N, C-alpha and C positions, 0 to 999 in steps of 0.2 A: 456586881462585876464579876467576884467566883465564882457564879453560877455561868455564867456567860463565857468566860472563861474555861470552866469544865467542859463544856458544851462545845466549844471550838476544840479545845485539844483531841475530845475524844474522837470526832471527825480527823481530825489533823494526824493524830497515830494510827488509826487503821488505814488512811489513805498513804500514811508512810511507810507501813509495814506492808501491803499489796503491791505496792511503785515498787520498792527495795527490792522484794522477792520477785518480781518479774523481770526486773533489770539484772538482778545478780541470775537467776535462772538463764536468761535468754543469753548473759555474757560465757555462764559456765557450758550450755550446750553446744555455745559456737567453738568453743576450746574443747570440747570434748571431741566434737570430730575434726578438729584441727589436729588432735595428736592420740586420736585412738589407733591411726600406724604405728606410730613410734611404739604404744603399748602393747600391740600385738607383737609386731617382732621381735620385742624384748621377752614375749612369754610372760607378763603381767596377771599378777593372780586377781581376784575378784578384793583381795585384799586392799593392792596397790593402789585398783582403783579408788576406794573406799578412803584409804589415806590420803592419796594426793589431790583430790577433787572435794572430800571433807576439808583439809587444811585452806585449800585454795578459798574457798566460799565465803568465810569470815573475812579475808584478805581482800576480795574483789566488792567483797560488800562496803565496806568500809569506803574504797576509793568510789563507789557510786552512790555514797550517801548525799552528797550535795545534789545530785540531780533527783532522788527520790525526796528529796525535802523543797526542791523546786517545785517537782509537780505535787506534792501533798498541800503543799501554802497555796498554790494556783489552783486546785481542785477544792479545797476546802471553802475559800474565800466565791468559789466560783458557784459553788452548789448552793451559798447562801443567797447568790445574785438569782441564780434561776427560780427559787422558791421566796422571792421576794423579800425575805429577810434582810439582807442586807439593804436595802432601801427602807424599811421601816426603822432599823435600827439607827439609821442616818438622820431620818425623819426626825427620832427622840432626840438629837443633839450628840449622838455619840460620834468622838471625832475619828479620821482614819487612824492615829495614834493608837487611841485605845482598842480598835479592831485588830491594829497589826501586833500589841503587846503581847498577847499570849504567844500568837506565832515566832515573834523574836527570842521569847524566852526560848521555846523549844528548840528554836534552834541554834541557841547558844550552847544550849544542855546536850546537844549531840555534836556540837564542836567540841566539847570538853570530854564528851566519851569518847570521839572519835582521837584526841589526843591520847588518852589515857591508852586507849587500842594500838598506838602508833610505839608508845613507850614499852607496853608489858605485856601484847596479844599478838600483833602480826606479825611481829620478828618471830616469833618462835614457828608460828603456823609456817610462815613464808620459808624460813630455813628446815624445814621438817620434807616439805613440798617439795624443794630442791633436792635434797638427800635420794627422797624417793625416786624421781626422774632421772638422776644425773648420775647418782651415786650406785643404787639398789639396782634398779633396771638399766641403767647407762654399764655399771659393772667399770665406772673408772676408778672408783676408790678415791681417796682423799688427792687431789691435782697435787703436784708437786712444780713447783716453779724455780728455776737457777736466776738467781739474781744477779745483773752484771754491773760492775763498777758502780758498787754502793756507798755512799758517803752518809756518818751517822755521827751527831753531835754528844758528846759528854760530859760527863759534870767535870772533865780534865781538859778534854778538848776537840778533837775532831780523830775518828777511824774513817779509812779509807779499805774496803773489801773488793777486789777483783773480780771475783765469782763465790758467791753462796751458793753452795750443793745442799739443799736440806737434807735430802735423800740418803747420802753418805757419811751427812752430820760434819761438815768441814767447811771450812772457809777457805778462800786461796788469796794469794797476795794481799796481806793485810799490811798497812802503814799507820800507826798513829802518830798523831802531833798533839802533843800537849803545851799548853799554852799555860802563861801565867796570868797574876791578875792585871796586866798590861794588854792582856793578848799577842805580846808577845811569845814567839816559838820558845822555848824551855827545853823540850825532849822530843827528840824523833824515832821510833821505833818500827822495825820492819821485819817480817818473817813471812817464809812460802806457803806454808800451812798453819790451821789451826783445827783439832780437832775437840770434840765436845765432849768433855769425859764428868760424867756426874751431873756438878751443877756451873762448871766453868769451861772456858776454851782455852785448851792447853795450846802453846804455843810452841814449846818443844825449842831446838835451835834459833835462835835470834838474834839480831844486833840491835842495840841502843845506845845513842848519841844525845849525851848532854851540853845544851848549850849553855853558855855563859849569857846573860841578858845584856851584861855591862858592856864586855869585850867583844862578844860574839864570836868567842872561842869555842871548838868544839871538842868535846873529851869524849873517848869512845867507855862506855858503859861495861865494869868489868863482870857485873853481875847483875845482867839485865831479868824483868821480872819474866815467869815462863809463863804465867795466865794471862789474859787480857783483862784489864784494869778497868773498873766503872762499866762495864759491858752485860747488861743482864737482859740478854736476847738468847733465844734459846731456837734451835733448829725449826720448829714448832712456827715460831715466829715469820719463818721463811718460805712456810710450806701450807699455809690454809689456804682454800680454794680464795677464788675472789669472788665476795659477795655484793648482789644487787644492793639494792639502796632499801627496799622495802626489807628487805634481811638484819638490818640495823634497825638496833634500838634510838632512841635519840641521847640517851648517854653512852652507847657507843661509839655513835657518831662524833660528839664532843671528845671523848678521850681519844679518839684515832685522830680526830684535826689537832687537839693538843700536843700529841706525842711528833705528827708530825711537823709543826711550825718547832717544835723544841730540838728535832733533829734537821733543821732549815731546808724541807724539802715543800714540795710546793703542794700548798695546803688548799688553794683558791676552789678546787672544785668538791673538796669535801665542805666548806663552808657553805657554799652557795646549797649543798642539798640538805647542809643541817637547817638552815633556815626554810627551805622548801617544805620539810618535814613538819617544822612549826607551821607553817604559814596554810599548809593542806587544809587541815582539820579545821580551819575557821572557815572554809567554803562555804560550809552547812549554815553559819548566821549568815554570808553575804547570800545565799542562795535563797534565805526565808525573807530578807528583805528586799530582793528581787522580784521576788515572786509576786509579793502584795500589789504594787502599781501595775504588773503584769494584770493579775485577774480584775481588778477594780477598772481599767481600762477596758478591758474586752467586754466586761457586765455578763448578760443575759446569754451573748454567743459564744460563751466557753462553755467548751464541751472536753469526754475525755480525749477524743484524737486530737485535739487543740492543743490540751493539757502535755499530751506524750511528744506532740511535734515540738512544741514550744519549749519543755523541759531537754527534749535531745538535742536542738541547736543552740540553745544556752550552753547546755555542759558541753558538748564538743567546740564551742567558738573557745569556751573559757581555757579549755586543754590545750588547745592547737595555740591559745594565743599563751599562755603559760610557758609552753615547751619553747616558743620561740627567745621568750624572755630570759628564760633560764637558760639558753643558749648563748644569749648575749653575757650573763653572768659567767660560765664556764668560760669565754673567752676572755675575759676582762673589762669589755667594753661597757660594762654596769656594773655598780658595787654590788655584793651578793646581799645584802638586803634589801637593795633597791629589786632585785632581779626575782627573788624568791618572793616578794609581799605584792610587785606590782599590780599582780591578776587581781588581789582580792581588793586593792585601792581604787583600779580602775572599774572593775564592777559594783561595787560600793559607790562610788560617784555615779555611774549609770542610773542603778536605782533610784539613787536620791533626786538624779534629774528626772525620771520617770516619776518620782512620787510628788513634784515640786507640782505637775503637769496633769496629778489629777484633781478634778474639781471636786472641792467641798462639797 
């Protein structure tokens, strides 16, 4: 069994590398012709081309790994079928499960590798490619966003900011609502502006009122705090460029999601993206599972052209279906977990149905 697994995985590895290289190369070629005009207008150097496409290649390769796994699985078993090796193996009593086990193990291993890349490698490379194109070539620098009517939750209560101007390190129209243990309003403070000084936001002149929770009486505080309390934000927190999903690591998405929830902001989209980033790597295993019955059903008729067509059609169908289901997750029509994992679940069930219909 070990010798058979080694023999099978040797062919699978060779076909996987060739397929992944072909798919990635084709994608990068199309991407190059699409972006070359922008690079020429920006007077890009050879170094810019090398860094940008060198960083994008692993990111694209990770996204195309499922299609490469499907084609490699399909072509590995199809090759055995064309040479009648598959017929001989099944004739001596080798079951489909034993035939598929090495390929499924390879698919699971590639899923774990893809998951590790999602956390540690692709966010760094995607960010670097973004910097080359949008900052170095676009001459835009770090994008500054003015945030209007921001509500933030703190340990002591809630802060409202009418306008945050990170470029000038200023906040405008600040109102703080301090809440007691029973969530009753215990203090109210307002200031026209706040300047970031060192590590704190200086309020300058401001008004603060203390509210008696029992009587509801309001007393003006004669000595209000001159800095924002329990507010650990910096101007940079309001001036970060908006990142694409592939520029976040899993831990980064999780921390951002927790921060949004703690501040009472809408975090649904982040939760859907987080689950989608977790589900996406395991598509490699699903495609390995799906490739087995496809290859066994086609038998001797399987060829390179057939494998490429099937891989492309299945891959496109999966990504379109997943995009539609994810959109339902963003809108709230589906729970975040279901929206992210439905594509894998549906294709797993489809592969199981095909496998049941393969004649032993």
